[in-house]
N, C-alpha and C positions, 0 to 999 in steps of 0.2 A: 421528399426524403422521409424515410421511416426510421423510428428509433430502433436501435439494436440493443438488446439486453443480453447479458447483464452489464451494468455500468461499472467502470473501474475508475477510481481516482488514483493517478500516479503522482507521487510526491517525490520529485527528483530535481536537484539543482544543476546537475551536469547536463548541458544541452545535448551532447552527443548520445549519452545514455538514454536520456528522455526520448529523443527522436527515434532511436532504434527500437526501444520498447513500445512506443506508441504504434509504430508501423507493424511490428510483429503481433501485438495484441489485437489491432484492428483486423489484420489478416485472419486471426483466429476467431473473429466474429464479435469482438467486444467493442462497446462504445467506451472511449477513453477520454477523460479530461485530465488536465495537468495543472499543477502549481509547483513552485520552486522553493518553498520554505515551510517550516512547521506551523507558523502562525496562519499562513494562507491555507494550509491543509485543514486546520480546525474550522475555519470559516467556510471552506468549500464543502466539508463534510456536513455542516449544519444546513447549508443551502441545497446541496444536491442529494444527500442521503444515498451515497453510492452503495452498490452491493458489496464491494470489496475495495480496500485501500491498499496500495503498494507503497510503502513508506521507506524512503532512504533514511538512514538513521543519522548521518552526518550532514546536517542542513544548516543554512544560515538563519538568522533571526531567532528561531526556536528550533532546537534539534529534534530529531525524530523520537528520541527517548522521552523527552518532556511532552511532546505533542501526544504521544501514545498514552502517557499517564493522565494527561488532562482529558483526553477523549474518554478514557475509562471512568473518570469521575463525573462526566456529563451524561445524565440519563438519556438525552436525545442522541448521543453518539455511541454509547457503550455497547450497543448490540451490533455495530458495524465491525466486521472482521478486518483486522489490519495484518498484513504480511510484511514483516521487516525485510528490507533489502539492504545488505551491508557487505562491505569488503572484510569486515571482522568475522573470521571464520572459526574462532576458537569456541569450544563448548561453553565457556564462561559467557561469551557474547550472546550465544543462543539463549542461555538461561536468563541473562539480563533483559533481552528483548521480550521474552515471554513474561517475565516479572513486570515489565513496563506496561503490559496489557496487549501485546501482539498475540494474534491467534496462531501465527506460524512464522517461519524464518527462512529466508533464502539468501545465499551468499552471492557476491559478485566476484568474477563475472557470472552473469546469470545463465544457469542451465535452463533454457527456455522450456523444453518438454516437462521438466520437473516443476517449473513455476506454473505452467498451465495446469498440472495435476494438483498443485496446492490451491490454486484459484478455484478449480472445480470442487475440491473437497470443502472449501469454505462455503461455496454456493450451495452445495448439497446439504451442508449442516444447517443452513438458514431455512431450508424448505420444510 
């Protein structure tokens, strides 16, 4: 088994959403790991150093807003791009996600071609 790059950490507590996104991202050639809450996301980011994080904002234990803010304050995580995934579709929600430290923002239900373009843009920016 060979590693497929780039790696994506998907932070999603809804099993149906998580499974659907994992399958679609894998078919697009990405290696995907998953966790279900913001606290686990920070730990996985430290251990895995993923190329991109897709972060649901409404999470148990530690929400995505808080996890993003803490990642931005941690020098070992602050360079990892985080794309917020949320059902909150108002302009205020987008601004709030960007202020929390997210690099980009995608609404649910996910427009998959748009999400892939956002992932590609974050990967290109890291190169």
